[in-house]
C-alpha positions in Angstrom: 153.7 63.8 60.1 156.4 64.1 57.5 158.9 61.9 59.3 156.4 59.0 59.4 155.5 59.5 55.8 159.2 59.4 54.8 159.9 56.3 56.8 156.8 54.5 55.5 157.9 55.3 51.9 161.2 53.7 52.7 159.4 50.5 53.8 161.4 47.7 55.4 164.7 49.5 54.7 164.1 51.9 57.6 161.8 49.8 59.7 164.4 49.7 62.6 164.7 53.5 62.5 160.9 53.9 62.6 160.7 51.6 65.7 163.6 53.5 67.4 161.9 56.8 66.8 158.6 55.5 68.3 160.5 54.4 71.4 162.8 57.4 71.9 161.1 60.9 72.0 164.5 62.6 71.9 165.4 60.8 68.6 162.0 61.6 67.2 162.4 65.3 67.9 165.8 65.3 66.3 164.5 63.4 63.3 162.1 66.2 62.6 165.0 68.1 61.0 165.5 66.9 57.5 169.3 66.7 57.8 169.2 64.5 60.9 166.5 62.2 59.4 168.7 61.9 56.3 171.7 60.9 58.4 169.6 58.3 60.3 168.5 56.8 57.0 172.1 56.6 55.7 173.6 55.3 58.9 170.9 52.7 59.9 169.4 51.1 56.8 168.2 47.5 57.4 169.3 47.6 61.0 167.2 46.8 64.1 166.0 49.4 66.4 167.9 47.7 69.2 171.2 48.5 67.5 170.5 52.2 68.1 168.4 52.0 71.3 170.8 49.7 73.2 173.5 52.3 73.2 173.7 54.8 76.1 172.1 58.1 74.9 175.4 60.1 74.7 176.9 57.3 72.7 174.0 57.3 70.1 174.9 60.5 68.5 178.6 59.7 68.4 177.9 56.3 66.8 175.4 57.8 64.4 177.9 60.4 63.1 180.7 57.8 63.0 178.5 55.7 60.7 177.6 58.7 58.6 181.2 59.7 58.1 
């Protein structure tokens, strides 16, 4: 899986993103697009999976793009 390979290469920097994707199938599906995976990696480096997963689902995308911008 290309997403997993990318996240493993990033190591601890994206460990929280990797955990979040394993726990949320919707996020994983979105991360299969390179642009969305890139945004995730820019918005959530060195952050815990909980920072993303504790948000209500509609809020996740808004917060993600707010961090990206």
